[in-house]
C-alpha positions as CSV (number, residue, x, y, z in Angstrom):
1,M,8.1,4.4,40.9
2,Q,7.3,0.8,42.0
3,F,5.3,-1.5,39.8
4,D,3.5,-4.5,41.3
5,L,3.9,-7.5,39.0
6,E,0.4,-8.8,39.7
7,T,-1.1,-5.4,38.8
8,L,0.9,-5.4,35.6
9,H,-0.3,-8.8,34.7
10,L,-3.9,-7.7,35.3
11,S,-3.4,-4.5,33.3
12,S,-1.9,-6.6,30.5
13,A,-4.9,-9.0,30.5
14,L,-7.5,-6.2,30.5
15,G,-5.7,-4.3,27.7
16,R,-5.6,-7.4,25.5
17,C,-9.3,-8.0,26.2
18,A,-10.0,-4.4,25.0
19,Y,-7.9,-4.9,21.9
20,L,-9.7,-8.2,21.2
21,I,-13.1,-6.6,21.4
22,V,-12.2,-3.6,19.2
23,F,-10.5,-5.8,16.5
24,T,-13.4,-8.3,16.5
25,I,-15.9,-5.4,15.9
26,V,-13.7,-4.1,13.1
27,A,-13.3,-7.5,11.6
28,V,-17.0,-8.3,11.6
29,R,-17.8,-4.9,10.0
30,N,-15.1,-5.5,7.3
31,P,-15.2,-9.2,6.6
32,G,-13.1,-8.8,3.4
33,E,-10.1,-7.5,5.3
34,R,-8.4,-10.8,6.3
35,C,-5.6,-9.0,8.1
36,H,-7.9,-8.2,11.0
37,W,-8.5,-11.9,11.7
38,H,-4.7,-12.5,11.7
39,W,-4.3,-9.7,14.3
40,I,-7.1,-11.1,16.4
41,G,-5.2,-14.4,16.4
42,A,-2.1,-12.5,17.4
43,I,-3.9,-10.8,20.3
44,F,-5.5,-14.1,21.4
45,A,-2.2,-16.0,21.3
46,S,-0.4,-13.2,23.2
47,M,-3.2,-13.3,25.8
48,I,-2.9,-17.0,26.4
49,G,0.9,-16.9,26.6
50,S,0.8,-14.0,29.1
51,T,-1.8,-15.7,31.2
52,I,0.2,-18.9,31.5
53,M,3.4,-16.9,32.2
54,A,1.6,-15.0,34.9
55,R,1.0,-18.3,36.8
56,V,4.7,-19.1,36.9
57,P,6.3,-17.9,40.1
58,T,9.4,-15.8,39.7
59,T,11.1,-18.0,42.2
60,R,11.7,-20.8,39.8
61,W,12.3,-21.4,36.1
62,M,9.5,-22.4,33.9
63,T,9.0,-26.2,33.5
64,F,9.6,-27.8,30.1
65,A,5.9,-27.9,29.3
66,E,5.3,-24.3,30.5
67,A,8.1,-22.9,28.4
68,W,7.1,-24.9,25.4
69,V,3.5,-23.7,25.5
70,I,4.5,-20.1,26.3
71,Y,7.1,-19.7,23.6
72,T,4.8,-21.4,21.1
73,F,2.0,-18.8,21.8
74,F,4.4,-15.9,21.8
75,A,5.9,-17.1,18.5
76,G,2.3,-17.4,17.2
77,S,1.5,-13.8,18.3
78,L,4.5,-12.4,16.4
79,A,4.0,-14.6,13.4
80,L,0.3,-13.7,13.1
81,S,1.2,-10.0,13.5
82,W,3.6,-10.3,10.5
83,S,1.1,-12.4,8.4
84,G,-1.6,-9.8,9.2
85,L,0.7,-7.0,7.9
86,R,1.3,-9.1,4.8
87,E,-2.4,-9.6,4.2
88,F,-2.9,-5.8,4.8
89,H,-0.6,-5.2,1.9
90,G,-2.3,-7.7,-0.3
91,K,0.3,-10.5,0.0
92,S,-1.0,-13.9,1.0
93,V,0.8,-16.1,3.4
94,P,0.7,-19.9,2.9
95,I,-0.9,-21.7,5.9
96,R,2.0,-24.2,5.9
97,T,4.5,-21.3,6.2
98,L,2.6,-19.7,9.1
99,A,2.2,-23.1,10.9
100,W,6.0,-23.6,10.7
101,M,6.7,-20.2,12.1
102,I,4.3,-20.7,15.0
103,F,5.4,-24.2,16.0
104,V,9.1,-24.4,15.1
105,P,10.5,-22.2,18.0
106,G,8.7,-24.4,20.6
107,L,9.8,-27.6,18.8
108,V,13.4,-26.4,18.6
109,Y,13.4,-25.5,22.3
110,G,11.9,-28.8,23.2
111,G,14.3,-30.8,21.1
112,M,17.3,-28.9,22.6
113,M,16.1,-29.6,26.1
114,L,15.6,-33.3,25.4
115,A,19.1,-33.4,23.9
116,G,20.5,-32.0,27.2
117,V,21.4,-28.6,25.9
118,P,21.8,-26.0,28.7
119,L,18.5,-24.2,29.6
120,R,19.8,-20.7,28.8
121,V,21.0,-21.9,25.3
122,A,17.6,-23.5,24.6
123,L,15.8,-20.3,25.6
124,S,18.1,-18.4,23.3
125,A,16.8,-20.3,20.3
126,A,13.2,-19.2,21.2
127,V,14.4,-15.6,21.7
128,V,16.2,-15.5,18.3
129,A,13.0,-16.7,16.6
130,G,11.0,-14.0,18.4
131,A,13.4,-11.3,17.4
132,A,13.4,-12.4,13.8
133,Y,9.6,-12.4,13.6
134,A,9.4,-8.9,15.2
135,A,12.0,-7.6,12.7
136,L,10.1,-9.1,9.8
137,G,6.9,-7.4,11.1
138,A,8.7,-4.1,11.3
139,Y,10.0,-4.4,7.8
140,E,6.6,-5.4,6.4
141,A,4.8,-2.6,8.2
142,V,6.6,0.1,6.2
143,Q,5.9,-1.4,2.8
144,R,3.8,0.7,0.4
145,S,0.0,0.2,0.7
146,Q,-1.8,0.8,-2.6
147,G,1.2,2.7,-3.8
148,Q,1.4,5.0,-0.8
149,R,3.3,5.0,2.4
150,L,1.3,5.3,5.6
151,W,2.6,7.5,8.4
152,S,0.9,5.3,11.1
153,A,2.9,2.3,9.8
154,Y,6.1,3.8,11.2
155,I,4.6,3.7,14.7
156,V,4.0,-0.1,14.2
157,A,7.4,-0.5,12.7
158,G,9.1,1.4,15.5
159,A,7.3,-0.7,18.2
160,L,8.1,-4.0,16.6
161,G,11.6,-2.9,15.9
162,S,12.0,-1.9,19.6
163,Y,10.6,-5.3,20.6
164,A,13.2,-7.0,18.4
165,V,16.0,-4.9,19.9
166,M,14.7,-5.9,23.4
167,L,14.8,-9.6,22.5
168,C,18.3,-9.2,21.1
169,L,19.4,-7.6,24.4
170,T,17.8,-10.5,26.2
171,L,19.7,-12.9,24.0
172,V,23.0,-11.2,25.0
173,L,22.1,-11.5,28.6
174,L,21.3,-15.2,28.2
175,V,24.4,-16.1,26.3
176,A,27.1,-13.8,27.6
177,T,26.1,-13.4,31.3
178,D,24.9,-15.3,34.3
179,I,22.3,-12.7,35.3
180,P,19.2,-14.5,36.6
181,M,16.4,-14.3,34.1
182,N,13.6,-15.3,36.4
183,S,13.8,-12.5,38.9
184,T,10.9,-10.1,39.8
185,E,12.9,-7.2,38.4
186,S,13.4,-8.8,35.0
187,A,9.7,-10.0,34.9
188,T,8.5,-6.4,35.7
189,A,10.7,-4.8,33.1
190,S,9.6,-7.4,30.5
191,M,5.9,-6.6,31.3
192,I,6.4,-2.9,31.0
193,V,8.0,-3.2,27.6
194,D,5.4,-5.7,26.5
195,Q,2.5,-3.4,27.4
196,A,4.0,-0.3,25.9
197,S,4.8,-2.2,22.7
198,G,1.3,-3.7,22.6
199,I,-0.4,-0.3,22.9
200,L,1.7,1.1,20.0
201,I,1.4,-2.1,17.8
202,Y,-2.3,-2.9,18.2
203,F,-3.6,0.7,18.0
204,G,-1.1,1.2,15.2
205,Y,-2.9,-1.5,13.2
206,I,-6.2,0.3,13.7
207,A,-4.6,3.6,12.7
208,M,-3.1,2.0,9.5
209,A,-6.5,0.7,8.5
210,N,-8.2,4.0,9.1
211,E,-5.4,6.0,7.3
212,R,-5.6,3.7,4.3
213,A,-9.4,4.0,4.2
214,L,-9.2,7.8,4.2
215,L,-6.6,7.8,1.5
216,T,-8.9,5.4,-0.5
217,I,-11.9,7.7,-0.1
218,E,-9.7,10.7,-1.2
219,R,-8.4,8.8,-4.2
220,L,-11.9,7.7,-5.3
221,A,-13.0,11.4,-5.1
222,Y,-10.3,12.5,-7.4
223,T,-9.7,9.5,-9.6
224,D,-11.7,7.9,-12.4
225,P,-12.5,4.3,-11.3
226,L,-12.3,2.7,-14.7
227,T,-9.0,4.2,-15.9
228,D,-7.4,5.1,-12.6
229,L,-6.5,8.5,-14.1
230,V,-7.4,11.7,-12.3
231,N,-10.9,13.1,-13.0
232,R,-11.8,16.7,-13.5
233,R,-11.7,17.5,-9.8
234,G,-8.3,15.9,-9.4
235,L,-7.1,17.8,-12.4
236,Q,-7.9,21.1,-10.8
237,I,-5.7,20.2,-7.8
238,K,-2.9,19.1,-10.1
239,L,-3.2,22.3,-12.1
240,A,-3.0,24.4,-8.9
241,Q,0.3,22.6,-8.0
242,I,1.7,23.4,-11.5
243,H,0.6,27.0,-11.3
244,S,2.2,27.5,-7.9
245,N,5.6,26.8,-9.4
246,A,5.0,28.5,-12.8
247,T,6.5,31.7,-14.0
248,P,4.7,34.3,-16.1
249,E,6.8,33.6,-19.2
250,G,6.5,29.8,-18.8
251,V,4.6,27.7,-21.3
252,D,2.9,24.3,-20.7
253,G,1.6,21.9,-23.4
254,V,-2.0,20.6,-23.6
255,L,-3.1,17.5,-25.4
256,L,-6.8,16.8,-25.9
257,V,-7.2,13.2,-27.1
258,D,-10.3,11.5,-28.5
259,I,-10.6,7.8,-29.4
260,D,-11.9,7.6,-33.0
261,H,-15.3,5.9,-33.6
262,F,-15.6,4.8,-30.0
263,K,-19.4,4.6,-30.2
264,A,-19.0,2.1,-33.0
265,I,-16.8,-0.1,-30.7
266,N,-19.5,0.0,-28.1
267,D,-22.3,-0.8,-30.5
268,T,-20.4,-3.6,-32.3
269,Y,-18.7,-5.3,-29.4
270,G,-20.6,-4.2,-26.3
271,H,-19.8,-1.9,-23.4
272,D,-17.5,-4.4,-21.8
273,A,-15.3,-4.2,-24.9
274,G,-15.5,-0.4,-24.8
275,D,-14.4,-0.4,-21.1
276,A,-11.5,-2.7,-22.0
277,V,-10.4,-0.3,-24.8
278,L,-10.6,2.7,-22.4
279,A,-8.6,0.9,-19.7
280,T,-5.9,-0.3,-22.1
281,F,-5.7,3.1,-23.8
282,S,-5.3,4.8,-20.5
283,Q,-2.4,2.6,-19.5
284,R,-0.7,3.2,-22.9
285,L,-1.3,6.9,-22.6
286,R,0.2,7.0,-19.1
287,D,3.2,4.9,-20.2
288,S,3.9,7.3,-23.1
289,M,4.1,10.4,-20.8
290,R,6.7,11.6,-18.3
291,R,6.2,11.2,-14.6
292,S,5.7,15.0,-14.3
293,D,2.9,15.1,-16.9
294,I,-0.7,15.1,-15.7
295,V,-2.9,12.6,-17.4
296,A,-6.7,12.9,-16.9
297,R,-9.9,11.4,-18.2
298,W,-11.8,14.4,-19.5
299,G,-15.0,12.6,-20.1
300,G,-16.3,9.7,-22.1
301,E,-13.6,8.8,-24.6
302,E,-11.8,12.1,-24.3
303,F,-8.5,12.4,-22.4
304,L,-6.5,15.4,-21.4
305,V,-2.7,15.6,-20.8
306,I,-0.9,18.6,-19.3
307,L,2.8,18.6,-20.1
308,P,4.7,21.2,-17.9
309,K,7.4,23.3,-19.6
310,T,6.7,21.8,-23.0
311,G,6.7,24.1,-26.1
312,F,4.8,23.7,-29.3
313,S,7.3,21.7,-31.3
314,D,8.0,19.2,-28.6
315,L,4.3,19.0,-27.9
316,F,3.5,18.0,-31.5
317,A,6.3,15.4,-31.4
318,V,4.8,13.8,-28.3
319,A,1.3,13.8,-29.7
320,E,2.4,12.3,-33.0
321,R,4.4,9.6,-31.3
322,L,1.4,8.8,-29.1
323,R,-0.8,8.6,-32.2
324,R,1.5,6.2,-34.0
325,T,1.9,4.0,-30.8
326,I,-1.8,3.6,-30.4
327,E,-2.4,2.8,-34.1
328,A,0.4,0.3,-34.2
329,E,-0.6,-2.2,-31.5
330,P,-4.1,-3.8,-31.6
331,F,-6.3,-3.7,-28.5
332,A,-7.4,-7.0,-26.9
333,L,-11.1,-7.4,-26.3
334,P,-13.1,-9.8,-24.1
335,D,-14.6,-12.6,-26.2
336,A,-13.6,-11.0,-29.5
337,Q,-10.6,-10.7,-31.8
338,P,-8.2,-7.8,-31.2
339,I,-9.1,-4.6,-33.0
340,R,-7.1,-1.6,-34.1
341,V,-7.8,1.8,-32.6
342,T,-6.9,5.2,-33.8
343,I,-7.0,8.6,-32.0
344,S,-7.4,12.3,-32.9
345,V,-5.4,14.8,-31.0
346,G,-5.8,18.6,-30.5
347,I,-2.8,20.4,-29.0
348,S,-2.3,23.9,-27.7
349,E,0.0,26.0,-25.4
350,M,-1.0,27.1,-22.0
351,V,0.4,30.2,-20.2
352,L,0.1,31.0,-16.5
353,D,-3.6,30.8,-15.5
354,G,-4.6,30.3,-19.1
355,F,-6.2,26.9,-18.8
356,E,-9.6,27.9,-20.1
357,E,-8.2,29.5,-23.2
358,A,-5.8,26.6,-23.8
359,M,-8.7,24.2,-23.6
360,R,-10.7,26.3,-26.0
361,Q,-7.9,26.2,-28.5
362,A,-7.2,22.4,-28.0
363,D,-10.9,21.7,-28.5
364,S,-10.9,23.7,-31.7
365,A,-7.8,21.8,-32.9
366,L,-9.4,18.4,-32.0
367,Y,-12.5,19.3,-33.9
368,K,-10.4,20.1,-36.9
369,A,-8.6,16.8,-36.6
370,K,-11.9,14.9,-36.6
371,T,-13.5,16.8,-39.4
372,C,-10.3,16.3,-41.5
373,G,-10.6,12.6,-41.4
374,R,-9.5,11.6,-37.8
375,N,-6.3,9.7,-36.9
376,R,-4.3,12.9,-37.0
377,V,-2.8,15.7,-34.8
378,C,-3.9,19.3,-35.2
379,G,-2.5,22.1,-33.2
380,T,-3.1,25.7,-32.1
381,R,-0.4,28.1,-31.2
382,H,-1.7,31.2,-29.5
383,D,-4.7,32.3,-31.6
384,R,-3.6,30.6,-34.9
385,I,-4.8,27.1,-35.8
386,A,-2.2,25.2,-37.7
387,P,-3.2,21.8,-39.2
388,L,-0.4,19.5,-38.3
389,G,-2.2,16.3,-39.2
390,M,-0.7,13.0,-40.2
391,T,-3.2,10.9,-42.1
392,A,-2.8,7.2,-41.9
């Protein structure tokens, strides 16, 4: 199949115009997402560089001015792609660093030319910078976003990585061979690779933003916004996962935790202080548990923990350790002195599909802990309530 170079240039220009329109709409609708403006800058820089390159006949080398401008804009496109990915992942990029990345390749090329360095060697410096920027972008693309990996990010990483490989091959041709680099064939091949990479990269950015938005919506539906713990809906999903791997004779532990005198904290220090206590307690609770344990906000100041494959004795030890940990370290409050907080805990065992019964038992145990003076652990094993309290 024959590709006409002028047609490829026209197709490239139209494609970049389409990308620019789409990203501008997305950026205007999401002004807080600074990454979109970086990617708009990347598209715009690539468009200018491609337009200037299209005006250079393949029958001659680019002039010094042409090459300096083209490589500066292409470096800007790759640098802004990388900085956009950094912004996407919540990592800021200093303006000075970005400016150096954009202008240094052109300045190095220009300096080498003025120093009389052979043209192919000077071009190699610009190609090395482009390959490095593309590789940085590929690496940044696959970093975790909000604690999760995005499948669409691997498309972007693959495209940028392929582009880096292509530039490395170009470098080899420049340094190790005498193959002409300004032929129609090389220009056509370069345009085809550029367009294919552009489609994957720019639509990959849109896919990454959409995938993260969907995951965020899903997380908000199953997560308590204040404590970042799973809510009741999320707990049901986690329980289903546990039950799918459970055996009839297996036993899981249940902790039902209540912050003592929480209403008094709200009444005395205000609701902001109460929220601070809830958030801090949630973090300490999560840190005290295993990765396999399910920690949920059950409602108000009550929290629920499911400990897979944990028997009664171990369960009590975990609950008592948690009680002592919470009591030992004061809780910082906004605009107030730190306060000490205690908890009451009800524990029970849960057999396969026995969540409702386990919750009834844990609730009874928690009630007993509160009526016996709070700041203690009480437990139920099967249908027998055993006071296991430790009074401060």
